[in-house]
C-alpha positions in Angstrom: -0.2 0.2 -0.1 2.7 2.6 1.0 4.6 1.5 -1.9 2.2 2.0 -4.5 0.7 5.3 -3.1 4.5 6.8 -2.4 6.2 4.8 -5.6 6.6 7.8 -7.7 7.6 10.1 -4.8 10.3 7.9 -4.1 11.7 7.6 -7.4 11.4 11.6 -8.0 13.7 11.6 -4.5 16.2 9.3 -5.9 16.6 11.4 -9.5 16.2 14.8 -7.5 18.8 13.9 -4.9 21.2 12.1 -7.6 20.7 15.3 -10.1 21.6 17.4 -6.9 24.9 15.9 -6.5 26.4 16.0 -10.3 24.9 19.6 -9.9 26.7 21.0 -7.0 28.3 18.0 -4.6 27.1 17.2 -1.0 26.1 20.5 -0.1 23.9 20.6 -2.7 22.5 17.2 -1.9 21.8 18.5 1.6 20.2 21.6 0.4 17.5 19.9 -1.6 16.8 17.2 1.0 16.2 20.2 3.7 13.9 22.1 1.0 11.9 18.8 0.4 11.0 18.4 4.2 10.6 21.9 4.6 8.0 21.6 1.7 6.6 18.7 2.9 6.5 20.2 6.5 4.8 23.2 5.6 2.5 21.6 3.3 1.6 18.8 5.8 -2.0 20.4 6.8 -2.8 21.3 3.2 -2.7 17.4 2.7 -5.4 17.4 5.3 -7.5 20.0 4.0 -6.9 18.3 0.2 -7.8 15.1 1.2 -11.1 16.2 3.1 -12.3 17.8 -0.4 -11.1 14.7 -2.4 -13.0 12.0 -0.8 -15.9 13.7 -1.6 -15.1 14.1 -5.2 -15.9 11.1 -8.0 -13.2 9.3 -8.9 -12.7 10.8 -12.4 -12.1 14.4 -10.5 -9.5 13.1 -8.1 -7.5 11.5 -11.3 -7.8 14.9 -12.5 -6.6 16.2 -9.6 -3.6 13.9 -9.4 -2.7 14.2 -13.0 -3.3 17.7 -14.3 -3.1 19.3 -10.7 0.4 17.7 -10.4 1.4 19.5 -13.5 0.1 22.8 -12.1 1.3 22.3 -8.5 5.2 21.3 -9.6 5.6 22.7 -12.6 3.5 26.0 -12.3 4.3 26.9 -8.6 7.4 25.2 -7.8 9.0 25.6 -11.0 7.9 28.4 -13.1 7.1 30.6 -10.2 10.4 31.0 -8.5 11.5 32.1 -11.8 8.9 34.8 -12.0 9.6 35.7 -8.7 13.5 36.4 -9.4 12.6 37.9 -13.2 10.1 40.5 -11.5 12.4 41.6 -8.4 15.9 41.4 -10.9 14.3 43.5 -13.5 14.7 40.7 -16.3 12.8 38.5 -18.6 12.0 35.1 -17.5 14.2 33.4 -20.0 17.0 35.9 -19.3 16.4 34.9 -15.9 16.6 31.0 -16.2 19.1 31.3 -18.5 21.6 33.4 -16.1 21.0 30.8 -13.3 22.2 28.3 -15.3 25.1 29.8 -17.4 26.5 32.6 -14.9 25.5 31.5 -11.4 27.6 34.4 -9.5 26.0 37.0 -11.4 22.7 35.6 -10.9 23.2 35.1 -7.3 24.6 38.7 -7.2 21.4 39.9 -9.1 19.2 37.4 -6.4 21.3 38.9 -3.4 20.5 42.4 -4.7 16.9 41.7 -4.8 16.8 40.0 -1.6 15.6 42.6 0.9 12.4 43.1 -1.6 11.9 39.1 -1.8 12.2 38.7 2.1 9.7 41.5 2.5 7.0 40.3 0.1 7.7 36.8 1.7 7.8 37.6 5.1 4.5 39.6 5.0 2.7 36.6 3.1 4.0 34.3 5.4 3.2 36.4 8.8 -0.2 36.6 7.5 -1.2 33.1 7.3 0.7 32.6 10.8 -1.2 35.2 12.4 -4.9 34.3 10.9 -4.1 31.1 12.2 -3.1 31.8 15.8 -5.9 34.7 15.9 -8.6 32.1 15.2 -10.7 30.4 18.0 -10.0 26.9 17.7 -11.7 23.7 19.7 -8.3 22.0 19.8 -5.5 24.0 21.4 -1.8 22.9 21.5 0.3 25.4 23.4 -2.9 26.5 25.3 -1.4 28.9 27.8 -0.4 31.1 24.7 -3.2 30.3 22.0 -6.3 31.0 24.6 -5.3 34.3 25.3 -5.0 35.3 21.3 -8.1 33.7 20.5 -9.4 36.4 22.2 -7.4 39.1 20.9 -8.3 37.8 17.7 -12.0 38.8 18.1 -10.8 42.4 17.1 -11.1 43.1 13.4 -8.3 43.4 11.3 -6.1 42.8 14.1 -4.0 40.4 12.0 -3.2 42.9 9.1 -2.6 45.9 11.4 0.2 43.6 13.5 1.4 42.7 10.1 1.5 46.4 8.9 3.5 47.5 12.0 6.0 44.7 12.0 6.6 45.8 8.4 6.7 49.9 9.2 9.7 48.4 11.9 11.3 46.4 9.7 11.6 49.2 7.0 12.6 51.8 9.5 15.5 49.5 11.0 16.6 48.7 7.1 16.6 52.3 6.9 18.5 53.0 9.8 20.9 50.6 9.3 21.7 51.5 5.5 22.3 55.4 6.7 24.8 54.1 9.5 27.1 52.9 6.5 27.0 56.1 4.6 23.4 56.0 3.3 24.5 54.0 -0.3 21.3 51.7 0.1 18.6 54.3 2.0 16.3 53.6 -1.1 15.8 50.0 0.1 13.9 51.2 2.7 11.3 51.8 0.4 11.6 48.7 -1.7 11.1 46.9 1.5 7.9 48.5 2.4 6.3 48.4 -0.8 7.3 44.7 -1.2 5.8 44.3 2.1 2.6 45.6 0.9 2.5 43.7 -2.1 2.8 40.6 -0.3 0.1 41.6 2.1 -2.1 42.5 -0.4 -1.0 38.6 -2.5 -2.4 37.2 0.5 -5.9 39.0 0.5 -6.3 37.9 -3.1 -5.5 34.4 -2.4 -7.7 34.4 0.5 -10.5 36.3 -1.3 -10.3 33.8 -4.2 -10.0 30.6 -1.8 -13.4 32.2 -0.3 -15.0 32.7 -3.1 -14.8 29.2 -4.3 -15.5 27.8 -1.1 -18.7 29.8 -0.8 -19.0 28.5 -4.5 -18.9 25.0 -3.7 -21.2 25.0 -0.9 -23.9 26.9 -3.1 -23.2 24.1 -5.4 -23.7 21.4 -2.7 -27.1 23.0 -1.5 -28.1 22.9 -5.4 -27.2 19.3 -5.7 -28.7 18.0 -2.9 -31.8 19.9 -3.8 -31.7 18.6 -7.3 -31.4 14.7 -6.1 -34.4 15.3 -3.8 -36.3 16.7 -7.2 -35.2 14.1 -9.2 -36.5 11.2 -6.6 -39.9 12.8 -7.0 -39.8 13.1 -10.4 -38.0 9.8 -11.4 -35.4 11.8 -13.0 -31.8 11.3 -12.1 -30.0 12.5 -14.8 -30.5 16.6 -13.4 -28.7 15.3 -10.7 -25.6 14.1 -12.3 -24.9 17.0 -14.0 -25.2 19.0 -10.8 -22.3 16.3 -9.3 -20.2 17.6 -12.2 -20.4 21.2 -11.8 -19.8 20.1 -8.0 -16.9 18.8 -8.5 -15.5 21.1 -11.0 -15.6 23.8 -8.3 -14.3 21.5 -5.6 -11.0 21.2 -8.1 -10.9 24.7 -8.7 -10.8 25.1 -5.2 -8.3 22.7 -4.6 -6.0 24.3 -7.1 -6.2 28.0 -5.3 -5.6 26.0 -1.9 -2.9 24.3 -3.3 -1.5 27.5 -5.0 -1.4 29.3 -1.4 0.2 27.1 0.5 2.7 26.0 -2.0 3.7 29.6 -2.4 4.7 29.9 1.8 7.5 26.9 0.3 8.2 28.7 -2.6 9.2 32.2 -0.5 10.3 30.0 2.6 12.7 28.3 0.2 14.4 31.7 -0.3 15.4 31.9 3.3 17.5 28.5 2.2 19.1 29.3 -1.0 18.8 31.3 -3.9 19.9 28.7 -6.3 16.9 28.3 -8.6 18.0 24.5 -9.8 18.4 23.4 -6.1 14.9 25.3 -5.2 13.3 23.5 -8.1 14.5 20.2 -7.1 13.9 20.0 -3.2 10.3 22.0 -3.8 9.4 19.5 -6.8 10.3 16.6 -4.5 8.4 18.0 -1.7 5.3 18.5 -3.5 5.3 15.2 -5.0 5.3 13.7 -1.3 2.2 16.3 -0.5 0.1 14.5 -3.2 1.3 11.2 -2.6 0.3 11.8 1.5 -3.1 13.4 -0.2 -3.8 9.8 -1.6 -3.1 8.2 1.5 -4.9 10.2 3.8 -8.0 9.6 1.5 -7.6 5.6 1.4 -6.6 5.5 5.3 -8.1 8.5 7.2 -5.4 7.7 9.8 -3.7 11.0 10.4 -6.4 13.1 11.4 -5.8 11.6 14.6 -2.5 13.9 14.9 -4.2 16.9 15.8 -1.5 19.1 16.3 0.4 19.0 13.3 -1.3 21.7 11.7 -0.4 24.0 14.6 3.0 22.6 14.5 3.3 23.8 10.5 1.8 27.1 10.9 4.3 28.0 14.3 6.9 26.5 11.5 5.5 29.3 8.9 5.5 32.3 11.6 9.3 31.2 12.6 10.2 31.7 8.5 8.3 34.7 8.4 10.6 36.6 11.1 14.0 34.6 9.4 12.4 36.1 6.2 12.4 40.0 7.7 15.4 39.4 9.7 17.8 38.6 6.6 17.1 42.1 5.3 19.8 42.8 7.3 21.4 40.1 9.0 22.9 36.8 7.1 21.0 33.2 8.9 22.6 30.3 7.9 20.2 27.9 5.9 20.5 25.1 8.0 19.1 26.8 11.3 16.4 28.2 9.1 15.6 24.5 7.8 16.3 22.7 11.0 13.4 24.9 12.9 10.7 24.0 10.6 11.6 20.2 11.5 12.1 20.7 14.9 8.6 22.3 15.3 6.7 19.5 13.2 8.3 17.0 15.2 7.4 18.3 17.9 3.5 18.8 17.0 3.9 15.1 16.4 4.9 13.9 19.4 2.6 15.8 21.2 -0.5 14.4 19.4 1.0 11.4 20.2 1.0 11.9 23.9 -2.5 13.3 23.4 -3.9 10.1 22.0 -2.1 8.2 24.2 -3.9 10.1 27.3 -7.0 10.0 26.0 -6.8 5.9 25.3 -5.7 5.6 29.1 -8.7 7.8 30.2 -11.0 5.6 28.0 -9.4 2.6 29.3 -10.0 4.0 32.9 -13.5 4.9 32.5 -14.1 1.4 30.8 -12.7 -0.5 34.2 -14.8 1.6 36.3 -18.0 0.6 34.5 -16.9 -3.0 34.7 -16.7 -2.6 38.6 -19.6 -0.9 39.3 -21.4 -3.7 36.8 -19.5 -6.4 39.1 -20.8 -4.7 42.3 -24.3 -4.1 41.1 -24.4 -8.3 40.0 -23.2 -9.2 43.9 
């Protein structure tokens, strides 16, 4: 079962890691491995969400999501999108950016380094909004209750996450400007770049969130219409109209899934810039991670067992928050890529361990309750 579900992922991993060794030696191997784990960690909750929706779809639309969808996810978001980011931030054409990345890595590295403040501000704000919207939402299940309970109460204030994100952006821009001024003012204009890029990241997040909300509402409408059509068809003896509605509902499910996947993969792409500026290593690492996310989605649909690890979503979002802070800090200071990659893995592992402990505690409590019930029955029988 595991080999059948993850077979393609294993094959892509082997090819990707071998390609990384030929491309840049064992250092490149390590970077690609970290990027793969990072992408899987950040997209773990994406797989859970995808599985919840995918299991409602017909076998045909599941195949569409896992074939055409994987092309959009891997080649569109993980391969094309990083090129677009670099091309826009470095003011060059996409083809020129790819050519430069392959033929003149030193020059490409310099261009990306020069553009890093805008990339970091854009990505940092996008990731920060994902994290803030998560921790300010009141949830039934809380991982770090001492922290999440008061934050959930604060979250009742409208637009709080946007206000905090803008304050963080202003502080980042002002800090960068002060730092540049102390060094002769040669890069004072970068403060404006940081501010504009950060606002662009915030706008992008709000657009993606708006699209996701639109498709989600559309999906709910279609499901209601489908239900009404099925009831009407049963009364009139015409089941064909219900089939049409199922098709439309599945189509909107597919669109909704693609928007969701794009939004989650976006943080992986942006987070990758905190680890490496090499677009080849980025494409290899994120591509491997994307394959595992799709395989994990299929596994969840077929098994439905990982929903029990309820804190994994929390761990993934805390990892996103850590990456957001790291990206904003790297506007001015350099942080080693191993530190960046390790934080996400540690948080995911911690949340998984906490989930396992929670499940064991629940099982123990249920066992004690069952034991006390048995004793009561025996004593009453005596």
